C-alpha positions in Angstrom: -22.5 139.0 -65.5 -21.1 138.8 -69.0 -24.3 137.4 -70.4 -26.1 140.7 -69.0 -23.9 142.8 -70.6 -24.3 141.2 -73.9 -28.2 141.1 -73.6 -27.8 145.0 -72.5 -25.7 145.8 -75.1 -28.2 144.1 -77.9 -31.1 145.8 -76.1 -29.6 149.2 -76.1 -29.1 148.9 -80.3 -32.6 147.3 -80.6 -34.6 149.8 -78.3 -32.3 153.0 -79.3 -32.0 153.9 -75.5 -29.5 153.3 -72.7 -29.8 149.7 -70.9 -28.0 149.8 -67.6 -26.4 146.6 -65.8 -26.3 147.2 -62.2 -24.4 144.2 -60.9 -25.4 143.4 -57.1 -23.1 140.6 -56.0 -23.0 138.7 -52.8 -25.0 136.1 -50.9 -25.2 133.5 -53.5 -26.8 136.2 -55.8 -29.6 136.4 -53.4 -28.9 140.5 -53.1 -29.6 141.1 -56.4 -32.4 138.7 -56.6 -34.0 140.5 -53.5 -33.8 143.8 -55.1 -35.7 142.9 -58.2 -38.3 140.6 -56.5 -39.2 144.1 -54.3 -38.8 146.4 -57.1 -41.8 148.1 -58.4 -43.5 146.4 -61.4 -42.6 149.1 -63.8 -41.4 146.9 -67.0 -38.0 148.3 -66.4 -36.4 146.2 -64.1 -35.1 142.7 -65.3 -33.2 139.9 -63.5 -30.7 137.8 -65.6 -29.9 135.0 -62.9 -28.3 131.6 -62.6 -30.4 128.8 -61.4 -28.9 129.5 -58.0 -30.9 132.6 -57.3 -34.3 130.8 -58.4 -34.0 127.3 -57.8 -31.1 126.1 -55.4 -30.7 128.6 -52.9 -34.3 128.1 -51.5 -33.0 124.2 -50.9 -29.9 125.7 -48.9 -31.4 128.5 -47.5 -34.7 128.1 -45.3 -35.0 131.8 -44.6 -34.7 134.0 -47.9 -35.8 137.7 -48.1 -37.8 137.1 -51.4 -39.6 134.3 -52.9 -38.2 132.9 -56.1 -41.8 132.0 -57.4 -42.7 135.5 -57.0 -39.9 136.9 -59.2 -41.4 134.9 -62.2 -45.4 135.6 -61.3 -45.2 139.3 -62.2 
């Protein structure tokens, strides 16, 4: 989470507009990753994730609400 806030701070300075970090914890990171995976591809939604959300969870949980591959193919 700290990484996301540091990136947001630098982006805010670089872009000259506010960048908001919306922390969605829970379910081994799958709640936040699911929201990003299902978000409209508007160019404003970004996922900063650990390996768990995109690599490990799919091995541990047979049924996930999102496809980790789909997050990266947008």
